[in-house]
VEXKOL-745109 format. One record per residue (C-alpha): residue number from 1; residue in three letters; x, y, z. Coordinates in Angstrom, 2 decimals, decimal comma, m for minus. Layout:
+-----+------+---------+---------+---------+
: pos : code :      px :      py :      pz :
+-----+------+---------+---------+---------+
: NUM :  ALA :       X :       Y :       Z :
...
+-----+------+---------+---------+---------+
# end
This chain:
+-----+------+---------+---------+---------+
: pos : code :      px :      py :      pz :
+-----+------+---------+---------+---------+
:   1 :  MET :   m7,69 :   11,41 :   31,76 :
:   2 :  VAL :   m8,03 :    7,84 :   30,43 :
:   3 :  LYS :   m4,92 :    5,78 :   29,81 :
:   4 :  ASN :   m4,38 :    5,30 :   26,09 :
:   5 :  GLU :   m4,25 :    1,53 :   26,38 :
:   6 :  ILE :   m6,90 :   m1,12 :   26,21 :
:   7 :  PRO :   m7,65 :   m2,49 :   29,69 :
:   8 :  LYS :   m5,99 :   m5,89 :   30,27 :
:   9 :  GLN :   m9,32 :   m7,64 :   30,83 :
:  10 :  LEU :  m10,51 :   m6,56 :   27,34 :
:  11 :  GLU :   m7,37 :   m7,38 :   25,34 :
:  12 :  SER :   m8,41 :  m10,96 :   24,58 :
:  13 :  LEU :  m11,93 :   m9,85 :   23,65 :
:  14 :  LEU :  m10,71 :   m7,21 :   21,20 :
:  15 :  GLY :   m7,75 :   m9,16 :   19,88 :
:  16 :  GLN :   m4,50 :   m8,11 :   18,27 :
:  17 :  PRO :   m4,31 :   m5,17 :   15,85 :
:  18 :  PRO :   m5,50 :   m6,31 :   12,38 :
:  19 :  LEU :   m2,21 :   m5,55 :   10,62 :
:  20 :  LEU :   m0,95 :   m7,01 :    7,37 :
:  21 :  ASP :    2,70 :   m7,60 :    6,53 :
:  22 :  GLY :    4,41 :   m4,29 :    5,94 :
:  23 :  GLU :    1,88 :   m2,19 :    7,85 :
:  24 :  ASP :    3,16 :    0,14 :   10,55 :
:  25 :  ARG :    2,20 :   m1,13 :   14,01 :
:  26 :  GLU :    3,26 :    2,17 :   15,59 :
:  27 :  ALA :    0,97 :    4,13 :   13,26 :
:  28 :  TYR :   m1,92 :    1,82 :   14,15 :
:  29 :  LEU :   m1,23 :    2,20 :   17,87 :
:  30 :  ALA :   m0,98 :    6,00 :   17,48 :
:  31 :  LEU :   m4,39 :    6,05 :   15,77 :
:  32 :  ARG :   m5,86 :    3,85 :   18,50 :
:  33 :  SER :   m4,30 :    6,02 :   21,21 :
:  34 :  ALA :   m5,69 :    9,20 :   19,65 :
:  35 :  LEU :   m9,19 :    7,73 :   19,47 :
:  36 :  ILE :   m9,00 :    6,44 :   23,04 :
:  37 :  GLU :   m7,98 :    9,91 :   24,18 :
:  38 :  ASP :  m10,73 :   11,53 :   22,10 :
:  39 :  ARG :  m13,54 :    9,13 :   23,08 :
:  40 :  GLN :  m12,38 :    8,38 :   26,63 :
:  41 :  PRO :  m14,13 :    5,00 :   26,84 :
:  42 :  THR :  m15,21 :    3,76 :   30,23 :
:  43 :  THR :  m17,65 :    0,89 :   29,66 :
:  44 :  VAL :  m17,07 :   m2,34 :   27,78 :
:  45 :  MET :  m19,37 :   m1,10 :   25,02 :
:  46 :  ASP :  m17,39 :    2,16 :   24,81 :
:  47 :  TRP :  m14,19 :    0,15 :   24,34 :
:  48 :  ILE :  m15,80 :   m2,05 :   21,70 :
:  49 :  HIS :  m16,98 :    1,05 :   19,82 :
:  50 :  VAL :  m13,50 :    2,58 :   19,94 :
:  51 :  HIS :  m11,95 :   m0,69 :   18,78 :
:  52 :  ASP :  m14,43 :   m0,98 :   15,91 :
:  53 :  LEU :  m13,84 :    2,64 :   14,92 :
:  54 :  VAL :  m10,06 :    2,21 :   14,90 :
:  55 :  THR :  m10,42 :   m0,93 :   12,78 :
:  56 :  GLN :  m12,77 :    0,81 :   10,33 :
:  57 :  LEU :  m10,43 :    3,79 :    9,96 :
:  58 :  TRP :   m7,36 :    1,60 :    9,57 :
:  59 :  GLU :   m9,00 :   m0,54 :    6,90 :
:  60 :  GLU :  m10,26 :    2,56 :    5,10 :
:  61 :  GLN :   m6,71 :    3,93 :    4,98 :
:  62 :  ARG :   m5,43 :    0,53 :    3,81 :
:  63 :  PHE :   m7,92 :    0,46 :    0,95 :
:  64 :  ARG :   m7,05 :    4,02 :   m0,07 :
:  65 :  ARG :   m3,35 :    3,08 :   m0,20 :
:  66 :  ALA :   m4,19 :   m0,04 :   m2,20 :
:  67 :  GLY :   m6,24 :    1,97 :   m4,71 :
:  68 :  ALA :   m3,34 :    4,35 :   m5,25 :
:  69 :  ALA :   m0,94 :    1,41 :   m5,56 :
:  70 :  ILE :   m3,11 :   m0,16 :   m8,24 :
:  71 :  ILE :   m2,92 :    3,03 :  m10,28 :
:  72 :  ARG :    0,85 :    3,19 :   m9,82 :
:  73 :  GLY :    1,01 :   m0,45 :  m10,87 :
:  74 :  GLY :   m0,84 :    0,42 :  m14,07 :
:  75 :  MET :    1,76 :    2,99 :  m15,10 :
:  76 :  LEU :    3,81 :    0,51 :  m17,14 :
:  77 :  ALA :    0,76 :   m0,54 :  m19,14 :
:  78 :  ALA :   m0,18 :    3,12 :  m19,64 :
:  79 :  LEU :    3,32 :    3,92 :  m20,86 :
:  80 :  GLU :    3,26 :    0,95 :  m23,20 :
:  81 :  TYR :   m0,12 :    2,09 :  m24,55 :
:  82 :  TYR :    1,08 :    5,60 :  m25,37 :
:  83 :  LEU :    4,48 :    4,51 :  m26,67 :
:  84 :  GLU :    2,84 :    1,94 :  m28,94 :
:  85 :  GLU :    0,58 :    4,70 :  m30,29 :
:  86 :  ILE :    3,64 :    6,89 :  m30,91 :
:  87 :  ASP :    5,42 :    3,95 :  m32,54 :
:  88 :  LYS :    2,47 :    3,46 :  m34,92 :
:  89 :  SER :    2,40 :    7,11 :  m35,95 :
:  90 :  ALA :    3,55 :    7,88 :  m39,50 :
:  91 :  ASP :    5,90 :   10,68 :  m38,50 :
:  92 :  PHE :    8,00 :    8,67 :  m36,07 :
:  93 :  PRO :   10,31 :    5,80 :  m36,95 :
:  94 :  ASP :    9,93 :    2,43 :  m35,25 :
:  95 :  PHE :   11,63 :    2,08 :  m31,88 :
:  96 :  SER :   14,72 :    0,03 :  m32,57 :
:  97 :  GLU :   14,52 :   m1,60 :  m29,14 :
:  98 :  GLY :   10,72 :   m1,78 :  m28,89 :
:  99 :  PHE :    8,17 :    0,34 :  m27,10 :
: 100 :  LYS :    7,95 :   m2,08 :  m24,13 :
: 101 :  ARG :   11,64 :   m1,65 :  m23,36 :
: 102 :  LYS :   11,24 :    2,11 :  m23,79 :
: 103 :  ALA :    8,32 :    2,04 :  m21,31 :
: 104 :  ARG :   10,49 :    0,28 :  m18,71 :
: 105 :  GLN :   13,10 :    3,06 :  m19,09 :
: 106 :  TYR :   10,58 :    5,44 :  m17,53 :
: 107 :  PHE :   11,19 :    3,60 :  m14,24 :
: 108 :  SER :   14,96 :    3,56 :  m14,64 :
: 109 :  THR :   17,19 :    4,81 :  m11,86 :
: 110 :  ASN :   19,27 :    6,32 :  m14,67 :
: 111 :  GLN :   17,84 :    9,84 :  m14,88 :
: 112 :  LYS :   19,01 :   10,27 :  m18,49 :
: 113 :  GLU :   16,99 :    7,23 :  m19,63 :
: 114 :  ARG :   13,95 :    8,38 :  m17,67 :
: 115 :  ASN :   14,17 :   11,93 :  m19,05 :
: 116 :  GLU :   14,43 :   10,54 :  m22,59 :
: 117 :  VAL :   11,05 :    8,84 :  m22,20 :
: 118 :  ILE :    9,50 :   11,87 :  m20,49 :
: 119 :  SER :   10,73 :   14,12 :  m23,33 :
: 120 :  LEU :    9,38 :   11,77 :  m25,98 :
: 121 :  LEU :    5,97 :   11,69 :  m24,32 :
: 122 :  ALA :    5,99 :   15,48 :  m23,94 :
: 123 :  ARG :    6,67 :   15,92 :  m27,68 :
: 124 :  TYR :    3,37 :   14,17 :  m28,26 :
: 125 :  GLY :    1,55 :   16,15 :  m25,58 :
: 126 :  ILE :    1,39 :   13,31 :  m23,08 :
: 127 :  THR :    1,73 :   14,64 :  m19,54 :
: 128 :  PRO :    2,24 :   12,77 :  m16,25 :
: 129 :  SER :   m1,41 :   13,50 :  m15,46 :
: 130 :  GLU :   m2,48 :   11,78 :  m18,67 :
: 131 :  LEU :   m0,30 :    8,79 :  m17,82 :
: 132 :  LEU :   m1,96 :    8,52 :  m14,41 :
: 133 :  ALA :   m5,40 :    8,88 :  m15,96 :
: 134 :  LYS :   m4,67 :    6,10 :  m18,46 :
: 135 :  ALA :   m3,27 :    3,90 :  m15,67 :
: 136 :  ALA :   m6,45 :    4,52 :  m13,64 :
: 137 :  GLN :   m8,57 :    3,69 :  m16,68 :
: 138 :  LEU :   m6,65 :    0,49 :  m17,38 :
: 139 :  GLU :   m6,94 :   m0,53 :  m13,72 :
: 140 :  SER :  m10,45 :    0,84 :  m13,21 :
: 141 :  SER :  m12,02 :   m2,40 :  m11,98 :
: 142 :  GLY :   m9,47 :   m2,68 :   m9,16 :
: 143 :  VAL :   m9,72 :    1,02 :   m8,35 :
: 144 :  LEU :  m13,53 :    0,82 :   m8,23 :
: 145 :  MET :  m13,35 :   m2,24 :   m5,97 :
: 146 :  PHE :  m11,19 :   m0,36 :   m3,47 :
: 147 :  GLU :  m13,39 :    2,74 :   m3,71 :
: 148 :  ARG :  m16,39 :    0,57 :   m2,83 :
: 149 :  LEU :  m14,47 :   m0,86 :    0,13 :
: 150 :  VAL :  m13,54 :    2,65 :    1,31 :
: 151 :  THR :  m17,17 :    3,73 :    1,01 :
: 152 :  SER :  m18,29 :    0,63 :    2,90 :
: 153 :  ARG :  m15,87 :    1,40 :    5,74 :
: 154 :  ALA :  m16,94 :    5,05 :    5,84 :
: 155 :  ASN :  m20,59 :    3,97 :    6,05 :
: 156 :  GLY :  m19,62 :    1,54 :    8,79 :
: 157 :  ARG :  m17,96 :    4,36 :   10,73 :
: 158 :  ARG :  m21,12 :    6,46 :   10,46 :
: 159 :  MET :  m23,20 :    3,56 :   11,71 :
: 160 :  LEU :  m20,80 :    2,98 :   14,60 :
: 161 :  ARG :  m20,98 :    6,66 :   15,53 :
: 162 :  LYS :  m24,78 :    6,62 :   15,51 :
: 163 :  GLU :  m24,87 :    3,42 :   17,53 :
: 164 :  ALA :  m22,46 :    4,90 :   20,09 :
: 165 :  GLU :  m24,57 :    8,05 :   20,32 :
: 166 :  ARG :  m27,76 :    6,01 :   20,86 :
: 167 :  TYR :  m26,00 :    3,93 :   23,49 :
: 168 :  ALA :  m24,79 :    7,06 :   25,31 :
: 169 :  GLU :  m28,29 :    8,55 :   25,21 :
: 170 :  ARG :  m29,74 :    5,33 :   26,70 :
: 171 :  GLN :  m27,11 :    5,41 :   29,42 :
: 172 :  ASP :  m27,98 :    9,03 :   30,22 :
: 173 :  ARG :  m31,72 :    8,27 :   30,29 :
: 174 :  ASP :  m31,14 :    5,26 :   32,54 :
: 175 :  ALA :  m28,97 :    7,34 :   34,90 :
: 176 :  ILE :  m31,66 :   10,05 :   35,10 :
: 177 :  ALA :  m34,37 :    7,44 :   35,72 :
: 178 :  ASP :  m32,33 :    5,91 :   38,52 :
: 179 :  GLU :  m32,09 :    9,26 :   40,36 :
+-----+------+---------+---------+---------+
# end
C-alpha cells in the first residue's frame, strides 16, 4: 500500500495546499490522502495527476460553498423586498419602525423577534423556500459565476481523468513492447 503522503522530492514541485483563510487544512489533507490511497500513484506523472485532481475537487467544493454563501447573503435583501411589498399593501398598516429594521429582526438571536417576522411572512404566504428563491434571484449573477466555475472544475477533472487514463495506457503499451 502507498503511503498517503507526497514524496519529499515532489513537495517543492507540487507546492503547499491551495488553502484560503478559514479553510480546513485537515479536510484538504484528508481529501488528498483518500485520493492518494485510491489512485496509488507511483510515477511523477501519477503524483501530478493526483495533485491536480485534489486541487480541482477542492476548488469545486470551495465554489459550491461560495455559491451557497452568496444566496445566504442575499436573504436580507429578499426579506426587505417582501416586507416592503407587504408594507405597500392596502390591508396592512405601515411598519412603525420600517421594513428594513423588520427584515434585520429575521436574523435576531431573540427567537421572539425572529418568529414575529416569520409569522408575518407566513400570513402573506411567503415561505422560507420563497425567501431563498428571491435571494438566489437577487444574487443570480454571483450564483451563475460560481456555477460556471464549478462546471469548469468538473470539466477539468474529466480532462485530468482522461489524460491519466491515456498516460496509463501508454505506459502499459510501452511495458508490453519492452518485453
